[in-house]
C-alpha positions as CSV (number, residue, x, y, z in Angstrom):
1,M,-20.9,-14.3,-27.2
2,D,-24.3,-15.7,-26.0
3,E,-27.2,-13.5,-25.0
4,H,-26.6,-14.1,-21.3
5,Q,-23.1,-12.9,-21.4
6,H,-24.1,-9.8,-23.3
7,H,-26.9,-8.8,-20.8
8,A,-24.7,-9.6,-17.8
9,G,-22.0,-7.2,-19.1
10,H,-19.4,-9.9,-19.6
11,G,-17.2,-10.4,-22.5
12,S,-15.2,-8.0,-24.6
13,H,-17.2,-5.1,-26.2
14,T,-14.5,-3.7,-28.4
15,D,-11.9,-6.4,-29.1
16,D,-12.9,-10.1,-29.1
17,S,-9.3,-11.1,-28.9
18,Q,-8.8,-9.6,-25.4
19,P,-10.8,-10.2,-22.3
20,S,-12.8,-7.1,-21.1
21,H,-10.8,-6.7,-17.9
22,L,-7.6,-6.4,-19.9
23,T,-9.3,-3.9,-22.2
24,H,-10.3,-1.8,-19.2
25,K,-6.8,-1.9,-17.8
26,A,-5.3,-0.9,-21.1
27,R,-7.6,2.2,-21.2
28,K,-6.7,3.2,-17.6
29,A,-5.8,6.9,-17.6
30,S,-2.2,7.6,-16.9
31,S,-2.9,10.6,-14.7
32,L,-6.1,11.6,-13.0
33,V,-7.1,14.7,-11.1
34,C,-8.1,13.7,-7.6
35,M,-9.6,15.3,-4.5
36,V,-8.7,13.8,-1.1
37,L,-11.1,14.3,1.8
38,T,-10.7,13.3,5.4
39,C,-14.0,13.1,7.3
40,S,-13.2,13.2,11.0
41,D,-14.2,15.0,14.2
42,T,-10.7,14.6,15.6
43,R,-8.1,14.7,12.8
44,T,-6.0,17.8,12.2
45,P,-3.5,18.7,9.5
46,D,-0.8,17.4,11.9
47,T,-2.5,14.1,12.8
48,D,-4.1,13.2,9.5
49,T,-1.7,10.5,8.5
50,S,-4.3,8.6,6.4
51,G,-5.2,11.6,4.2
52,K,-1.5,12.3,3.7
53,L,-0.9,8.7,2.8
54,I,-3.6,8.8,0.2
55,C,-2.0,12.0,-1.3
56,H,1.4,10.4,-1.3
57,L,0.3,7.2,-3.0
58,L,-1.7,9.1,-5.6
59,K,1.3,11.3,-6.4
60,E,3.6,8.4,-6.5
61,Q,1.5,6.9,-9.3
62,G,1.5,10.1,-11.3
63,H,-1.9,11.5,-10.3
64,S,-2.5,15.1,-9.3
65,I,-4.3,16.4,-6.2
66,S,-6.6,19.3,-6.9
67,E,-7.6,19.6,-3.2
68,Y,-6.9,18.0,0.1
69,R,-9.2,18.9,3.0
70,I,-10.2,17.7,6.5
71,I,-13.9,18.3,7.4
72,K,-16.1,17.2,10.3
73,D,-18.1,14.0,9.9
74,E,-21.3,16.0,9.2
75,P,-23.6,14.7,6.4
76,A,-24.6,18.3,5.3
77,D,-21.0,19.4,5.1
78,I,-19.9,16.2,3.2
79,K,-22.8,16.5,0.7
80,G,-22.2,20.3,0.2
81,L,-18.5,19.6,-0.6
82,L,-19.4,16.8,-3.0
83,L,-21.9,19.1,-4.7
84,Q,-19.2,21.8,-5.2
85,A,-16.7,19.2,-6.4
86,R,-19.2,17.9,-9.0
87,G,-19.0,21.3,-10.7
88,Q,-15.2,21.2,-11.0
89,E,-14.6,20.5,-14.7
90,A,-11.1,18.9,-14.3
91,L,-11.8,16.8,-11.2
92,Q,-12.2,13.1,-11.9
93,V,-11.9,11.2,-8.7
94,I,-12.7,11.8,-5.0
95,I,-11.2,9.6,-2.3
96,I,-12.8,10.1,1.1
97,N,-11.4,8.5,4.2
98,G,-13.0,8.2,7.6
99,G,-16.6,7.9,9.0
100,T,-17.4,4.5,7.5
101,G,-17.7,2.6,10.7
102,I,-20.8,2.0,12.8
103,S,-20.3,4.4,15.7
104,R,-23.0,7.1,16.3
105,R,-20.8,9.8,14.7
106,D,-19.9,7.7,11.6
107,S,-22.1,9.3,9.0
108,T,-19.9,9.5,5.9
109,F,-21.4,6.4,4.4
110,E,-25.0,7.8,4.5
111,A,-23.9,11.1,3.1
112,V,-22.0,9.5,0.2
113,D,-24.5,6.7,-0.5
114,D,-27.4,9.2,-0.8
115,L,-25.5,10.9,-3.7
116,L,-24.1,8.0,-5.6
117,E,-25.9,7.4,-8.9
118,K,-24.3,4.1,-9.9
119,R,-22.9,2.0,-7.0
120,L,-19.8,-0.1,-7.5
121,N,-20.9,-2.7,-5.0
122,G,-17.9,-4.9,-5.8
123,F,-15.6,-2.3,-4.3
124,G,-17.0,-2.6,-0.8
125,E,-17.3,-6.4,-1.1
126,L,-13.7,-6.8,-2.2
127,F,-12.5,-4.4,0.4
128,R,-14.2,-6.3,3.2
129,Y,-12.9,-9.6,1.8
130,L,-9.4,-8.4,1.7
131,S,-9.8,-6.8,5.1
132,Y,-11.1,-10.1,6.5
133,Q,-7.8,-11.7,5.5
134,D,-6.0,-9.2,7.7
135,I,-8.3,-8.4,10.6
136,G,-10.9,-11.2,10.6
137,S,-14.6,-10.8,11.2
138,S,-14.2,-7.1,12.2
139,A,-14.1,-6.5,8.5
140,M,-17.8,-6.7,8.4
141,L,-18.1,-3.5,10.4
142,S,-16.7,-1.5,7.5
143,R,-19.0,0.3,5.2
144,A,-16.5,1.1,2.4
145,T,-18.3,2.1,-0.8
146,A,-17.7,3.5,-4.2
147,G,-19.7,4.7,-7.2
148,T,-20.3,7.5,-9.6
149,Y,-21.6,11.0,-8.9
150,G,-22.0,12.9,-12.1
151,K,-18.8,12.4,-14.0
152,L,-16.8,11.7,-10.8
153,V,-15.8,8.3,-9.4
154,V,-16.1,8.5,-5.6
155,F,-14.4,6.1,-3.1
156,S,-15.3,6.2,0.6
157,I,-12.9,4.1,2.7
158,P,-12.1,3.7,6.4
159,G,-9.7,6.2,8.0
160,S,-7.1,3.8,9.5
161,Q,-3.7,3.7,7.8
162,G,-4.0,0.0,7.3
163,A,-7.4,0.3,5.6
164,V,-6.2,3.2,3.4
165,R,-3.1,1.3,2.3
166,L,-5.1,-1.8,1.5
167,A,-7.8,0.1,-0.5
168,M,-5.3,2.2,-2.4
169,E,-2.7,-0.5,-3.2
170,K,-5.1,-3.4,-3.9
171,L,-8.2,-1.8,-5.3
172,I,-8.0,1.9,-6.3
173,L,-4.5,2.2,-7.8
């Protein structure tokens, strides 16, 4: 491996016979403990089809849900809940849906982005690229993001069922 590959983070770090993306897939945990959070001013337990879809898809793949909650799209509430979640020893993943658009009330992105320690920029880029194939240029209005917060991996995705299904099936799971 040349010096450029090493510094760019490319190439296999543990097994030269297998590309790094295959090594990462091979190490993928079989079951993760997840929190599902719907950020919305209008969704209720009866109308939150996207949050329920996330829970269903996670369980279908053998992951467990430690908590599922609907909260208002208020930055202080979102940050407070993420801070509490950070202290939960078993929790590994948080998937947030809703509040990633550009309306005046959409503030989930700002709340999450302020807390992320290492951003996974490729997640949002890939999400918008895949969305573009379905919905065209409206995809650029999405502020889907992901990154780490302490030991947690946090995904923040739009709240529509189509966006949830795309993110979960093509990127997260």
